[in-house]
C-alpha positions in Angstrom: -16.7 -5.0 -13.8 -12.9 -5.6 -14.1 -10.7 -2.5 -14.5 -9.1 -3.7 -17.8 -12.4 -3.9 -19.8 -12.9 -1.3 -22.6 -16.3 0.3 -23.1 -18.0 0.6 -26.5 -17.3 4.4 -26.5 -13.6 3.7 -26.0 -13.5 1.2 -28.9 -15.1 3.9 -31.1 -12.4 6.4 -30.1 -9.6 3.9 -30.8 -11.1 3.0 -34.2 -11.4 6.7 -35.0 -7.7 7.3 -34.1 -6.6 4.3 -36.1 -8.7 5.4 -39.1 -7.2 8.9 -38.9 -3.6 7.5 -39.0 -4.5 5.1 -41.9 -6.0 8.0 -43.8 -2.8 10.1 -43.1 -0.5 7.4 -44.4 -2.7 6.9 -47.5 -2.6 10.6 -48.3 1.2 10.6 -47.9 1.5 7.6 -50.2 -0.8 9.3 -52.8 1.3 12.5 -52.8 4.6 10.5 -53.0 3.3 8.4 -56.0 2.0 11.5 -57.8 5.3 13.3 -57.4 7.2 10.3 -58.6 4.9 10.0 -61.7 5.4 13.7 -62.6 9.2 13.5 -62.2 9.3 10.3 -64.2 7.2 11.8 -67.0 9.7 14.7 -67.3 12.7 12.3 -67.7 14.0 11.6 -71.2 14.2 7.9 -72.0 15.7 6.8 -75.3 16.5 3.4 -76.8 19.5 3.8 -79.1 21.1 1.3 -81.5 24.1 2.2 -83.7 25.5 0.1 -86.5 28.0 0.3 -89.3 26.6 -1.0 -92.6 27.8 -1.5 -96.1 25.6 -0.5 -99.0 26.2 -2.7 -102.0 25.0 -1.2 -105.2 23.8 -3.4 -108.0 25.7 -1.5 -110.7 29.1 -2.9 -109.7 30.5 0.3 -108.2 32.4 0.2 -104.9 30.6 -0.4 -101.6 29.7 2.5 -99.4 30.0 2.3 -95.6 27.7 4.3 -93.4 26.8 4.6 -89.8 23.1 4.2 -88.9 21.6 5.6 -85.7 18.2 4.2 -84.6 16.7 6.3 -81.8 13.4 5.5 -80.2 11.7 7.8 -77.7 10.3 5.7 -74.8 8.9 8.7 -72.8 5.7 10.6 -73.2 7.2 14.0 -74.0 8.5 14.9 -77.4 12.3 15.2 -78.0 14.5 16.8 -80.6 17.9 15.3 -81.4 20.2 18.0 -82.7 23.6 16.3 -82.6 25.2 12.9 -82.1 28.6 11.9 -80.7 30.6 8.9 -79.7 33.9 7.8 -78.2 36.3 5.4 -79.9 39.1 3.6 -78.0 40.2 3.6 -74.4 42.8 5.4 -72.3 45.3 7.6 -74.1 44.1 6.3 -77.5 40.6 7.6 -76.8 39.1 9.7 -79.7 35.9 11.7 -79.7 33.6 12.2 -82.7 30.5 14.4 -83.0 28.4 16.0 -85.6 25.3 18.1 -86.0 22.3 16.6 -87.7 21.0 18.1 -90.9 17.5 19.5 -90.6 17.6 19.4 -86.8 14.1 19.7 -85.4 12.4 18.1 -88.4 11.0 14.6 -88.3 13.1 12.0 -90.0 11.4 10.1 -92.8 12.1 7.6 -95.5 11.8 8.3 -99.2 12.2 4.7 -100.2 11.6 1.3 -98.6 13.9 1.1 -95.6 15.8 -1.5 -93.6 15.0 -1.8 -89.9 15.8 1.4 -88.2 17.2 3.3 -91.2 16.3 7.0 -91.2 16.6 9.5 -94.0 16.0 13.2 -94.1 
């Protein structure tokens, strides 16, 4: 028999060692994916649209301008929006605006037919 031939018992030992390494990498991958899923679920993900609109009344009175915030929660965990703010301008002319929401913590709802994204308290 040549010196370079491998016996059946040696093939079994090699397969056992390779299987152990593959199982170890699989376990490591499973732990990494589970940690990533947990951390991703804790992250807050929002889709926000903001627009300035004019309300035209049918009685002939003046038009009323208002700002509409449309916020959609894309994550699994619930959120509460208690304030909004925005920046206007650039550089030295930059202005900040913010405000607290009325009834913070309550769910926004509409009391009349609404336009896309319009929320009322």
